[in-house]
C-alpha positions as CSV (number, residue, x, y, z in Angstrom):
1,M,21.9,-223.9,-88.0
2,I,21.5,-222.0,-91.3
3,N,23.4,-222.4,-94.6
4,V,24.7,-219.5,-96.7
5,E,27.2,-219.1,-99.5
6,V,30.0,-216.6,-99.8
7,A,31.0,-215.6,-103.3
8,Y,34.1,-213.7,-104.6
9,A,35.6,-213.5,-108.0
10,T,38.8,-212.2,-109.5
11,P,39.4,-212.0,-113.3
12,E,41.2,-215.4,-113.0
13,K,39.1,-217.3,-110.5
14,Q,35.6,-217.5,-109.1
15,T,35.0,-218.9,-105.6
16,L,31.7,-219.9,-104.0
17,L,31.9,-221.4,-100.5
18,A,29.1,-223.0,-98.5
19,V,29.0,-222.2,-94.8
20,S,26.9,-223.5,-92.0
21,L,26.3,-220.9,-89.2
22,F,24.3,-220.4,-86.1
23,E,21.2,-218.2,-86.5
24,N,21.7,-214.5,-85.9
25,C,25.1,-214.4,-87.5
26,T,26.2,-211.3,-89.4
27,V,27.6,-211.0,-92.9
28,A,31.0,-210.3,-91.4
29,E,30.9,-213.4,-89.2
30,A,29.9,-215.5,-92.2
31,I,32.8,-214.1,-94.3
32,V,35.3,-214.9,-91.5
33,Q,33.9,-218.4,-90.9
34,S,34.0,-219.2,-94.6
35,G,37.8,-218.9,-94.7
36,I,37.7,-216.8,-97.8
37,L,39.9,-214.1,-96.2
38,K,42.7,-216.6,-96.0
39,Q,42.4,-217.6,-99.6
40,F,42.6,-214.0,-100.9
41,S,45.2,-212.0,-99.1
42,E,44.0,-208.8,-100.8
43,L,40.7,-208.9,-98.9
44,H,40.5,-207.0,-95.6
45,L,37.2,-207.4,-93.8
46,E,36.9,-203.8,-92.6
47,F,37.2,-202.4,-96.2
48,L,34.9,-204.9,-98.0
49,N,31.9,-203.8,-100.1
50,V,29.3,-206.6,-99.8
51,G,25.8,-207.5,-100.8
52,I,23.3,-210.3,-100.6
53,F,21.9,-211.4,-104.0
54,S,23.2,-208.3,-105.7
55,T,21.7,-205.9,-103.1
56,P,24.4,-203.9,-101.2
57,C,24.3,-204.4,-97.5
58,A,26.3,-203.7,-94.3
59,L,28.7,-206.1,-92.7
60,E,26.5,-206.0,-89.6
61,R,23.4,-207.3,-91.3
62,N,22.1,-210.7,-90.1
63,V,22.0,-213.4,-92.6
64,K,19.2,-215.8,-93.4
65,N,19.1,-219.4,-94.5
66,G,19.9,-219.6,-98.2
67,D,21.5,-216.1,-98.5
68,R,24.4,-215.7,-101.0
69,I,26.9,-213.1,-99.7
70,E,28.8,-211.4,-102.5
71,I,32.1,-209.6,-102.0
72,Y,32.5,-206.9,-104.6
73,R,35.8,-205.7,-106.1
74,P,36.3,-202.0,-106.7
75,L,35.5,-200.8,-110.2
76,Q,38.5,-200.4,-112.5
77,N,36.8,-197.5,-114.4
78,D,34.1,-195.1,-113.4
79,P,31.2,-195.9,-115.8
80,K,30.4,-192.2,-116.2
81,D,33.9,-191.4,-117.1
82,A,34.1,-194.3,-119.6
83,R,30.9,-193.1,-121.3
84,R,32.2,-189.5,-121.5
85,Q,35.5,-190.7,-123.1
86,R,33.6,-192.8,-125.6
87,A,31.4,-189.8,-126.5
88,M,34.4,-187.5,-126.9
89,K,36.0,-190.0,-129.4
90,R,32.9,-189.7,-131.7
């Protein structure tokens, strides 16, 4: 067995769930087994952007003991557009 964490945050709430898995489990399997998809109805496994310790990865990647799987929300504003708008205001 290996132990990993699954993390997700909204502006209102941060969630970090500890999960024990069999070796050779994937990121997708860890997310499903954590139960986080039931807590946040807006999450749909096939559309998630995820990473391990801030490094983007695929849902098919195998997890290792101690990994922290992070589920990313879409950006509200494109950083390039926001910079452009600030520059135009000056």
